[in-house]
LUMVEXVO-596899 format. One record per residue: x, y, z of N, C-alpha, C in turn; residue number from 0. Coordinates in nm, 2 decimals, always signed. Each point is the difference from the previous one (the first is absolute). Example, Ala and Ser with C-alpha at 12.3 -4.5 7.8 and 13.67 -1.06 7.14 Angstrom:
% residues 2
<site n_x="+1.32" n_y="-0.57" n_z="+0.78" ca_x="-0.09" ca_y="+0.12" ca_z="+0.00" c_x="+0.09" c_y="+0.12" c_z="+0.00" i="0"/>
<site n_x="-0.04" n_y="+0.11" n_z="-0.07" ca_x="+0.09" ca_y="+0.11" ca_z="+0.00" c_x="-0.08" c_y="+0.11" c_z="+0.08" i="1"/>
//
This chain:
% residues 125
<site n_x="-1.19" n_y="+1.65" n_z="+0.77" ca_x="+0.03" ca_y="+0.04" ca_z="-0.12" c_x="+0.11" c_y="-0.08" c_z="-0.08" i="0"/>
<site n_x="-0.02" n_y="-0.07" n_z="-0.05" ca_x="+0.14" ca_y="-0.03" ca_z="-0.11" c_x="+0.05" c_y="+0.08" c_z="-0.08" i="1"/>
<site n_x="-0.06" n_y="+0.08" n_z="-0.07" ca_x="+0.04" ca_y="+0.11" ca_z="-0.10" c_x="+0.09" c_y="+0.05" c_z="+0.04" i="2"/>
<site n_x="+0.04" n_y="+0.09" n_z="+0.14" ca_x="+0.09" ca_y="+0.11" ca_z="+0.05" c_x="+0.09" c_y="-0.10" c_z="+0.03" i="3"/>
<site n_x="-0.04" n_y="-0.08" n_z="+0.08" ca_x="+0.16" ca_y="-0.11" ca_z="+0.05" c_x="+0.09" c_y="-0.02" c_z="-0.14" i="4"/>
<site n_x="-0.10" n_y="-0.03" n_z="-0.09" ca_x="+0.07" ca_y="-0.06" ca_z="-0.16" c_x="+0.08" c_y="+0.10" c_z="-0.08" i="5"/>
<site n_x="-0.02" n_y="+0.15" n_z="+0.00" ca_x="+0.01" ca_y="+0.06" ca_z="-0.03" c_x="+0.13" c_y="+0.08" c_z="+0.05" i="6"/>
<site n_x="-0.04" n_y="-0.01" n_z="+0.18" ca_x="+0.12" ca_y="+0.05" ca_z="+0.04" c_x="+0.12" c_y="-0.13" c_z="+0.01" i="7"/>
<site n_x="+0.03" n_y="-0.10" n_z="-0.05" ca_x="+0.06" ca_y="-0.12" ca_z="-0.04" c_x="+0.10" c_y="+0.01" c_z="-0.08" i="8"/>
<site n_x="-0.12" n_y="+0.06" n_z="-0.17" ca_x="+0.06" ca_y="+0.01" ca_z="-0.16" c_x="+0.06" c_y="+0.14" c_z="+0.05" i="9"/>
<site n_x="-0.03" n_y="+0.09" n_z="-0.01" ca_x="+0.02" ca_y="+0.13" ca_z="-0.02" c_x="+0.10" c_y="+0.03" c_z="-0.01" i="10"/>
<site n_x="+0.08" n_y="-0.06" n_z="+0.17" ca_x="+0.15" ca_y="+0.05" ca_z="+0.02" c_x="+0.14" c_y="-0.10" c_z="-0.07" i="11"/>
<site n_x="-0.04" n_y="-0.13" n_z="-0.07" ca_x="+0.06" ca_y="-0.06" ca_z="-0.14" c_x="+0.02" c_y="+0.07" c_z="-0.11" i="12"/>
<site n_x="-0.14" n_y="+0.05" n_z="+0.00" ca_x="-0.01" ca_y="+0.06" ca_z="-0.13" c_x="+0.10" c_y="+0.14" c_z="-0.02" i="13"/>
<site n_x="-0.03" n_y="+0.06" n_z="+0.10" ca_x="+0.09" ca_y="+0.14" ca_z="+0.05" c_x="+0.13" c_y="-0.03" c_z="+0.01" i="14"/>
<site n_x="+0.05" n_y="-0.10" n_z="+0.05" ca_x="+0.14" ca_y="-0.05" ca_z="-0.03" c_x="+0.03" c_y="-0.04" c_z="-0.12" i="15"/>
<site n_x="-0.06" n_y="-0.06" n_z="-0.06" ca_x="+0.07" ca_y="-0.06" ca_z="-0.19" c_x="-0.03" c_y="+0.11" c_z="-0.07" i="16"/>
<site n_x="-0.03" n_y="+0.11" n_z="+0.03" ca_x="-0.05" ca_y="+0.14" ca_z="-0.07" c_x="+0.10" c_y="+0.09" c_z="+0.01" i="17"/>
<site n_x="+0.11" n_y="-0.08" n_z="+0.15" ca_x="+0.06" ca_y="+0.11" ca_z="+0.02" c_x="+0.02" c_y="+0.10" c_z="+0.12" i="18"/>
<site n_x="-0.11" n_y="-0.01" n_z="+0.04" ca_x="-0.04" ca_y="+0.10" ca_z="+0.10" c_x="+0.02" c_y="-0.08" c_z="+0.16" i="19"/>
<site n_x="+0.06" n_y="+0.11" n_z="+0.11" ca_x="+0.05" ca_y="-0.08" ca_z="+0.11" c_x="-0.12" c_y="+0.01" c_z="+0.11" i="20"/>
<site n_x="-0.05" n_y="-0.11" n_z="+0.01" ca_x="-0.14" ca_y="+0.00" ca_z="+0.11" c_x="-0.02" c_y="-0.12" c_z="+0.10" i="21"/>
<site n_x="+0.00" n_y="+0.00" n_z="+0.10" ca_x="+0.01" ca_y="-0.12" ca_z="+0.11" c_x="-0.11" c_y="-0.12" c_z="-0.03" i="22"/>
<site n_x="+0.06" n_y="-0.10" n_z="+0.03" ca_x="-0.10" ca_y="-0.14" ca_z="+0.00" c_x="-0.07" c_y="+0.00" c_z="+0.14" i="23"/>
<site n_x="-0.12" n_y="-0.06" n_z="-0.07" ca_x="-0.04" ca_y="-0.09" ca_z="+0.17" c_x="-0.11" c_y="+0.15" c_z="+0.00" i="24"/>
<site n_x="+0.00" n_y="+0.10" n_z="+0.00" ca_x="-0.14" ca_y="+0.09" ca_z="+0.01" c_x="-0.12" c_y="-0.10" c_z="+0.00" i="25"/>
<site n_x="-0.07" n_y="+0.02" n_z="+0.10" ca_x="-0.21" ca_y="-0.08" ca_z="-0.03" c_x="+0.06" c_y="-0.15" c_z="+0.01" i="26"/>
<site n_x="+0.12" n_y="-0.12" n_z="+0.00" ca_x="-0.01" ca_y="-0.12" ca_z="-0.01" c_x="-0.11" c_y="-0.03" c_z="+0.12" i="27"/>
<site n_x="-0.01" n_y="-0.14" n_z="+0.02" ca_x="-0.05" ca_y="-0.07" ca_z="+0.11" c_x="+0.11" c_y="-0.04" c_z="+0.08" i="28"/>
<site n_x="+0.00" n_y="+0.07" n_z="+0.14" ca_x="+0.09" ca_y="-0.03" ca_z="+0.06" c_x="+0.00" c_y="-0.17" c_z="+0.07" i="29"/>
<site n_x="-0.08" n_y="-0.03" n_z="+0.01" ca_x="+0.01" ca_y="-0.16" ca_z="+0.04" c_x="+0.11" c_y="-0.09" c_z="-0.11" i="30"/>
<site n_x="-0.05" n_y="+0.07" n_z="-0.15" ca_x="+0.12" ca_y="-0.07" ca_z="-0.04" c_x="+0.11" c_y="+0.05" c_z="-0.12" i="31"/>
<site n_x="+0.01" n_y="+0.15" n_z="+0.03" ca_x="+0.11" ca_y="+0.09" ca_z="-0.09" c_x="+0.09" c_y="+0.05" c_z="+0.07" i="32"/>
<site n_x="-0.02" n_y="-0.01" n_z="+0.16" ca_x="+0.08" ca_y="+0.05" ca_z="+0.09" c_x="+0.01" c_y="-0.16" c_z="+0.10" i="33"/>
<site n_x="+0.16" n_y="+0.02" n_z="-0.03" ca_x="+0.06" ca_y="-0.14" ca_z="+0.13" c_x="+0.05" c_y="+0.09" c_z="+0.13" i="34"/>
<site n_x="+0.07" n_y="-0.11" n_z="+0.08" ca_x="+0.00" ca_y="+0.02" ca_z="+0.06" c_x="+0.13" c_y="+0.10" c_z="+0.06" i="35"/>
<site n_x="+0.04" n_y="+0.09" n_z="+0.10" ca_x="+0.11" ca_y="+0.14" ca_z="-0.06" c_x="+0.12" c_y="-0.12" c_z="-0.01" i="36"/>
<site n_x="+0.08" n_y="+0.07" n_z="-0.09" ca_x="+0.09" ca_y="-0.07" ca_z="+0.01" c_x="-0.01" c_y="-0.10" c_z="-0.12" i="37"/>
<site n_x="-0.07" n_y="-0.05" n_z="-0.08" ca_x="+0.00" ca_y="-0.12" ca_z="-0.07" c_x="-0.02" c_y="+0.06" c_z="-0.12" i="38"/>
<site n_x="-0.03" n_y="+0.08" n_z="-0.09" ca_x="-0.10" ca_y="+0.05" ca_z="-0.08" c_x="+0.22" c_y="+0.01" c_z="-0.08" i="39"/>
<site n_x="+0.00" n_y="-0.05" n_z="-0.17" ca_x="+0.16" ca_y="+0.02" ca_z="-0.03" c_x="-0.08" c_y="+0.05" c_z="-0.14" i="40"/>
<site n_x="+0.10" n_y="+0.14" n_z="-0.04" ca_x="-0.06" ca_y="+0.03" ca_z="-0.13" c_x="-0.08" c_y="+0.14" c_z="+0.00" i="41"/>
<site n_x="+0.03" n_y="+0.03" n_z="-0.08" ca_x="-0.13" ca_y="+0.15" ca_z="+0.00" c_x="-0.09" c_y="+0.04" c_z="-0.07" i="42"/>
<site n_x="-0.02" n_y="-0.16" n_z="-0.04" ca_x="-0.16" ca_y="+0.00" ca_z="-0.13" c_x="-0.09" c_y="-0.05" c_z="+0.08" i="43"/>
<site n_x="-0.12" n_y="-0.06" n_z="-0.07" ca_x="-0.14" ca_y="-0.08" ca_z="+0.06" c_x="+0.01" c_y="-0.15" c_z="+0.06" i="44"/>
<site n_x="-0.03" n_y="+0.01" n_z="+0.09" ca_x="-0.03" ca_y="-0.17" ca_z="+0.02" c_x="-0.06" c_y="-0.10" c_z="-0.14" i="45"/>
<site n_x="+0.02" n_y="-0.08" n_z="-0.04" ca_x="-0.03" ca_y="-0.04" ca_z="-0.07" c_x="-0.07" c_y="-0.12" c_z="+0.02" i="46"/>
<site n_x="-0.17" n_y="-0.06" n_z="-0.02" ca_x="-0.01" ca_y="-0.12" ca_z="+0.02" c_x="+0.00" c_y="-0.12" c_z="-0.12" i="47"/>
<site n_x="+0.08" n_y="-0.12" n_z="+0.01" ca_x="-0.01" ca_y="-0.14" ca_z="-0.05" c_x="-0.10" c_y="-0.06" c_z="-0.01" i="48"/>
<site n_x="-0.12" n_y="+0.01" n_z="-0.09" ca_x="-0.10" ca_y="-0.10" ca_z="+0.02" c_x="+0.04" c_y="-0.14" c_z="-0.02" i="49"/>
<site n_x="+0.10" n_y="-0.02" n_z="-0.08" ca_x="+0.01" ca_y="-0.17" ca_z="-0.01" c_x="+0.10" c_y="-0.02" c_z="+0.11" i="50"/>
<site n_x="+0.05" n_y="+0.05" n_z="+0.11" ca_x="+0.10" ca_y="-0.04" ca_z="+0.11" c_x="-0.09" c_y="+0.08" c_z="+0.13" i="51"/>
<site n_x="-0.11" n_y="+0.02" n_z="+0.01" ca_x="-0.09" ca_y="+0.09" ca_z="+0.10" c_x="+0.14" c_y="+0.03" c_z="+0.08" i="52"/>
<site n_x="+0.06" n_y="+0.05" n_z="-0.06" ca_x="+0.15" ca_y="+0.13" ca_z="+0.10" c_x="+0.02" c_y="+0.13" c_z="-0.03" i="53"/>
<site n_x="+0.04" n_y="+0.08" n_z="+0.07" ca_x="+0.02" ca_y="+0.13" ca_z="-0.02" c_x="+0.10" c_y="+0.06" c_z="-0.01" i="54"/>
<site n_x="+0.05" n_y="+0.09" n_z="-0.11" ca_x="+0.19" ca_y="+0.01" ca_z="-0.01" c_x="-0.03" c_y="+0.15" c_z="+0.02" i="55"/>
<site n_x="+0.15" n_y="+0.07" n_z="+0.05" ca_x="+0.00" ca_y="+0.11" ca_z="+0.04" c_x="+0.07" c_y="+0.01" c_z="-0.21" i="56"/>
<site n_x="+0.03" n_y="+0.14" n_z="+0.00" ca_x="+0.01" ca_y="+0.04" ca_z="-0.17" c_x="+0.11" c_y="+0.13" c_z="+0.00" i="57"/>
<site n_x="+0.04" n_y="+0.02" n_z="-0.12" ca_x="+0.05" ca_y="+0.10" ca_z="+0.02" c_x="+0.02" c_y="+0.10" c_z="-0.18" i="58"/>
<site n_x="-0.08" n_y="+0.10" n_z="+0.01" ca_x="-0.06" ca_y="+0.07" ca_z="-0.13" c_x="+0.14" c_y="+0.09" c_z="-0.09" i="59"/>
<site n_x="+0.06" n_y="-0.10" n_z="-0.12" ca_x="+0.15" ca_y="+0.07" ca_z="-0.02" c_x="+0.00" c_y="+0.05" c_z="-0.15" i="60"/>
<site n_x="-0.17" n_y="+0.00" n_z="+0.01" ca_x="-0.01" ca_y="+0.11" ca_z="-0.13" c_x="-0.08" c_y="-0.04" c_z="-0.09" i="61"/>
<site n_x="-0.06" n_y="+0.06" n_z="-0.16" ca_x="-0.06" ca_y="-0.03" ca_z="-0.09" c_x="+0.11" c_y="-0.11" c_z="-0.12" i="62"/>
<site n_x="-0.09" n_y="-0.03" n_z="-0.09" ca_x="+0.05" ca_y="-0.11" ca_z="-0.08" c_x="-0.05" c_y="+0.06" c_z="-0.13" i="63"/>
<site n_x="+0.08" n_y="-0.01" n_z="-0.10" ca_x="-0.12" ca_y="+0.00" ca_z="-0.14" c_x="-0.06" c_y="-0.11" c_z="-0.02" i="64"/>
<site n_x="-0.06" n_y="-0.02" n_z="-0.09" ca_x="-0.13" ca_y="-0.08" ca_z="-0.01" c_x="+0.10" c_y="-0.15" c_z="-0.09" i="65"/>
<site n_x="+0.10" n_y="-0.06" n_z="+0.06" ca_x="+0.09" ca_y="-0.06" ca_z="-0.11" c_x="-0.02" c_y="-0.10" c_z="+0.10" i="66"/>
<site n_x="-0.01" n_y="-0.19" n_z="-0.06" ca_x="+0.05" ca_y="-0.06" ca_z="+0.07" c_x="-0.12" c_y="-0.07" c_z="+0.10" i="67"/>
<site n_x="+0.07" n_y="-0.09" n_z="+0.07" ca_x="-0.13" ca_y="-0.08" ca_z="+0.11" c_x="-0.05" c_y="+0.09" c_z="+0.09" i="68"/>
<site n_x="-0.13" n_y="+0.01" n_z="+0.09" ca_x="-0.05" ca_y="+0.09" ca_z="+0.06" c_x="-0.10" c_y="-0.15" c_z="+0.07" i="69"/>
<site n_x="-0.02" n_y="+0.02" n_z="+0.15" ca_x="-0.06" ca_y="-0.06" ca_z="+0.03" c_x="-0.12" c_y="+0.15" c_z="+0.09" i="70"/>
<site n_x="-0.18" n_y="-0.06" n_z="+0.01" ca_x="-0.04" ca_y="+0.09" ca_z="+0.05" c_x="-0.04" c_y="+0.03" c_z="+0.12" i="71"/>
<site n_x="-0.03" n_y="+0.07" n_z="+0.03" ca_x="+0.03" ca_y="+0.06" ca_z="+0.14" c_x="-0.17" c_y="+0.06" c_z="-0.01" i="72"/>
<site n_x="-0.06" n_y="-0.02" n_z="+0.12" ca_x="-0.12" ca_y="+0.01" ca_z="+0.00" c_x="-0.07" c_y="+0.10" c_z="+0.17" i="73"/>
<site n_x="-0.14" n_y="+0.05" n_z="-0.01" ca_x="-0.04" ca_y="+0.02" ca_z="+0.17" c_x="-0.04" c_y="-0.07" c_z="-0.01" i="74"/>
<site n_x="+0.02" n_y="-0.04" n_z="+0.15" ca_x="-0.09" ca_y="-0.12" ca_z="+0.07" c_x="-0.11" c_y="+0.02" c_z="+0.14" i="75"/>
<site n_x="-0.05" n_y="-0.06" n_z="+0.06" ca_x="-0.06" ca_y="+0.06" ca_z="+0.12" c_x="+0.10" c_y="+0.08" c_z="+0.15" i="76"/>
<site n_x="+0.12" n_y="-0.06" n_z="-0.02" ca_x="+0.09" ca_y="+0.04" ca_z="+0.07" c_x="+0.13" c_y="+0.05" c_z="-0.08" i="77"/>
<site n_x="+0.02" n_y="+0.06" n_z="-0.13" ca_x="+0.06" ca_y="+0.06" ca_z="-0.02" c_x="+0.04" c_y="-0.05" c_z="-0.13" i="78"/>
<site n_x="+0.09" n_y="+0.01" n_z="-0.06" ca_x="+0.08" ca_y="+0.01" ca_z="-0.09" c_x="+0.05" c_y="-0.21" c_z="-0.01" i="79"/>
<site n_x="+0.00" n_y="-0.06" n_z="-0.11" ca_x="-0.04" ca_y="-0.11" ca_z="-0.04" c_x="+0.05" c_y="-0.06" c_z="-0.11" i="80"/>
<site n_x="+0.10" n_y="-0.15" n_z="-0.03" ca_x="+0.01" ca_y="-0.06" ca_z="-0.09" c_x="-0.04" c_y="-0.14" c_z="+0.05" i="81"/>
<site n_x="+0.03" n_y="-0.12" n_z="-0.18" ca_x="-0.03" ca_y="-0.08" ca_z="+0.03" c_x="+0.12" c_y="-0.15" c_z="+0.06" i="82"/>
<site n_x="+0.12" n_y="+0.08" n_z="-0.08" ca_x="+0.15" ca_y="-0.03" ca_z="+0.04" c_x="+0.08" c_y="+0.07" c_z="+0.13" i="83"/>
<site n_x="+0.05" n_y="-0.09" n_z="+0.02" ca_x="+0.10" ca_y="+0.08" ca_z="+0.08" c_x="+0.20" c_y="-0.07" c_z="-0.03" i="84"/>
<site n_x="+0.05" n_y="+0.02" n_z="+0.07" ca_x="+0.15" ca_y="-0.07" ca_z="+0.00" c_x="-0.02" c_y="-0.08" c_z="+0.02" i="85"/>
<site n_x="+0.07" n_y="-0.11" n_z="-0.09" ca_x="+0.04" ca_y="-0.14" ca_z="+0.02" c_x="-0.10" c_y="-0.09" c_z="-0.12" i="86"/>
<site n_x="-0.11" n_y="+0.11" n_z="-0.03" ca_x="-0.11" ca_y="-0.07" ca_z="-0.11" c_x="-0.01" c_y="+0.00" c_z="-0.12" i="87"/>
<site n_x="-0.02" n_y="-0.10" n_z="-0.05" ca_x="-0.01" ca_y="+0.06" ca_z="-0.21" c_x="-0.09" c_y="+0.06" c_z="-0.02" i="88"/>
<site n_x="+0.03" n_y="+0.14" n_z="-0.03" ca_x="-0.09" ca_y="+0.13" ca_z="-0.04" c_x="+0.00" c_y="+0.09" c_z="+0.05" i="89"/>
<site n_x="+0.12" n_y="-0.02" n_z="+0.12" ca_x="+0.06" ca_y="+0.10" ca_z="+0.05" c_x="+0.13" c_y="+0.10" c_z="-0.08" i="90"/>
<site n_x="-0.04" n_y="+0.16" n_z="-0.03" ca_x="+0.11" ca_y="+0.00" ca_z="-0.11" c_x="+0.11" c_y="+0.10" c_z="+0.08" i="91"/>
<site n_x="+0.02" n_y="-0.02" n_z="+0.14" ca_x="+0.10" ca_y="+0.10" ca_z="+0.04" c_x="-0.05" c_y="+0.11" c_z="+0.06" i="92"/>
<site n_x="-0.13" n_y="+0.06" n_z="+0.01" ca_x="-0.04" ca_y="+0.12" ca_z="+0.03" c_x="-0.01" c_y="+0.10" c_z="-0.13" i="93"/>
<site n_x="-0.03" n_y="-0.06" n_z="-0.11" ca_x="-0.04" ca_y="+0.13" ca_z="-0.09" c_x="-0.13" c_y="-0.03" c_z="-0.04" i="94"/>
<site n_x="-0.06" n_y="+0.12" n_z="+0.05" ca_x="-0.17" ca_y="-0.02" ca_z="+0.04" c_x="-0.03" c_y="+0.08" c_z="-0.12" i="95"/>
<site n_x="-0.15" n_y="-0.06" n_z="+0.00" ca_x="-0.11" ca_y="+0.11" ca_z="-0.12" c_x="-0.15" c_y="-0.01" c_z="+0.05" i="96"/>
<site n_x="+0.03" n_y="+0.12" n_z="+0.03" ca_x="-0.15" ca_y="+0.05" ca_z="+0.05" c_x="-0.06" c_y="+0.08" c_z="-0.10" i="97"/>
<site n_x="-0.14" n_y="-0.07" n_z="+0.03" ca_x="-0.08" ca_y="+0.05" ca_z="-0.14" c_x="-0.12" c_y="+0.13" c_z="+0.05" i="98"/>
<site n_x="+0.13" n_y="+0.12" n_z="-0.03" ca_x="-0.06" ca_y="+0.12" ca_z="+0.04" c_x="-0.12" c_y="+0.05" c_z="-0.08" i="99"/>
<site n_x="-0.03" n_y="-0.03" n_z="-0.13" ca_x="-0.12" ca_y="+0.06" ca_z="-0.04" c_x="-0.05" c_y="-0.07" c_z="+0.01" i="100"/>
<site n_x="-0.02" n_y="-0.15" n_z="+0.05" ca_x="-0.13" ca_y="-0.06" ca_z="+0.05" c_x="-0.05" c_y="-0.10" c_z="-0.18" i="101"/>
<site n_x="+0.06" n_y="+0.00" n_z="-0.11" ca_x="-0.04" ca_y="-0.09" ca_z="-0.13" c_x="+0.02" c_y="-0.12" c_z="+0.07" i="102"/>
<site n_x="+0.09" n_y="-0.07" n_z="+0.11" ca_x="+0.05" ca_y="-0.17" ca_z="+0.03" c_x="+0.10" c_y="-0.01" c_z="-0.15" i="103"/>
<site n_x="+0.07" n_y="+0.11" n_z="-0.09" ca_x="+0.07" ca_y="-0.06" ca_z="-0.06" c_x="+0.15" c_y="+0.07" c_z="+0.02" i="104"/>
<site n_x="+0.16" n_y="-0.09" n_z="-0.03" ca_x="+0.08" ca_y="+0.07" ca_z="-0.01" c_x="-0.01" c_y="+0.09" c_z="-0.08" i="105"/>
<site n_x="+0.05" n_y="+0.13" n_z="-0.02" ca_x="-0.01" ca_y="+0.11" ca_z="-0.09" c_x="+0.05" c_y="+0.16" c_z="+0.07" i="106"/>
<site n_x="+0.02" n_y="+0.07" n_z="-0.08" ca_x="+0.07" ca_y="+0.09" ca_z="+0.04" c_x="-0.02" c_y="+0.06" c_z="+0.09" i="107"/>
<site n_x="-0.13" n_y="+0.01" n_z="+0.01" ca_x="-0.08" ca_y="+0.12" ca_z="+0.14" c_x="-0.01" c_y="-0.08" c_z="+0.12" i="108"/>
<site n_x="+0.13" n_y="-0.11" n_z="-0.01" ca_x="+0.04" ca_y="-0.07" ca_z="+0.12" c_x="+0.10" c_y="+0.08" c_z="+0.09" i="109"/>
<site n_x="-0.01" n_y="-0.06" n_z="+0.09" ca_x="+0.13" ca_y="+0.06" ca_z="+0.10" c_x="+0.06" c_y="-0.16" c_z="+0.01" i="110"/>
<site n_x="+0.18" n_y="+0.00" n_z="+0.02" ca_x="+0.08" ca_y="-0.06" ca_z="-0.03" c_x="+0.08" c_y="+0.02" c_z="+0.12" i="111"/>
<site n_x="+0.04" n_y="-0.10" n_z="+0.09" ca_x="+0.15" ca_y="+0.03" ca_z="+0.06" c_x="+0.04" c_y="-0.12" c_z="+0.04" i="112"/>
<site n_x="+0.10" n_y="+0.08" n_z="+0.09" ca_x="+0.07" ca_y="-0.14" ca_z="+0.03" c_x="+0.03" c_y="-0.01" c_z="+0.17" i="113"/>
<site n_x="-0.07" n_y="-0.09" n_z="+0.10" ca_x="-0.02" ca_y="+0.02" ca_z="+0.15" c_x="+0.00" c_y="-0.12" c_z="+0.01" i="114"/>
<site n_x="+0.15" n_y="-0.07" n_z="+0.00" ca_x="+0.02" ca_y="-0.10" ca_z="+0.10" c_x="+0.00" c_y="-0.05" c_z="+0.20" i="115"/>
<site n_x="-0.09" n_y="-0.08" n_z="-0.01" ca_x="-0.07" ca_y="-0.12" ca_z="+0.09" c_x="+0.17" c_y="-0.02" c_z="+0.09" i="116"/>
<site n_x="-0.01" n_y="+0.08" n_z="+0.13" ca_x="+0.09" ca_y="-0.04" ca_z="+0.08" c_x="-0.04" c_y="-0.13" c_z="+0.13" i="117"/>
<site n_x="+0.08" n_y="-0.10" n_z="-0.03" ca_x="-0.04" ca_y="-0.09" ca_z="+0.09" c_x="+0.06" c_y="-0.01" c_z="+0.13" i="118"/>
<site n_x="-0.02" n_y="-0.02" n_z="+0.12" ca_x="-0.06" ca_y="-0.15" ca_z="-0.01" c_x="-0.17" c_y="+0.05" c_z="+0.00" i="119"/>
<site n_x="-0.10" n_y="-0.05" n_z="-0.04" ca_x="-0.17" ca_y="-0.01" ca_z="-0.03" c_x="-0.01" c_y="+0.00" c_z="+0.14" i="120"/>
<site n_x="-0.14" n_y="+0.06" n_z="+0.05" ca_x="-0.05" ca_y="-0.03" ca_z="+0.14" c_x="-0.13" c_y="-0.05" c_z="-0.02" i="121"/>
<site n_x="-0.06" n_y="-0.02" n_z="+0.09" ca_x="-0.13" ca_y="-0.10" ca_z="-0.02" c_x="-0.08" c_y="+0.18" c_z="-0.01" i="122"/>
<site n_x="-0.16" n_y="-0.03" n_z="-0.08" ca_x="-0.05" ca_y="+0.14" ca_z="-0.06" c_x="-0.08" c_y="+0.00" c_z="+0.12" i="123"/>
<site n_x="-0.07" n_y="-0.17" n_z="+0.03" ca_x="-0.11" ca_y="+0.04" ca_z="+0.10" c_x="+0.04" c_y="+0.02" c_z="+0.19" i="124"/>
//
């Protein structure tokens, strides 16, 4: 079932952006989201960059106001994903937009937060 995994991945991010303390990674796909012992850096979720076919650890720094450029972060088959990562034109330094209300438009009903990707990246497969 894809939906429970999707919710277990997105809900911690939404809770963090709302200022609640939660743990990340609950219900994550162990084959993708859990690096070898001692390998994960940061306290945030692992984010897959589709344009690079690479995975990055991250750290959630907090919510942002709905101002300035943002990059869409969405749920994929293995967890959170985005098209661009560090070094790509289109990567905005970890300023994410999560379509919380499902209308596929950036508006005040969505979540905006700062969550930089931490290198080095690792192969996702």
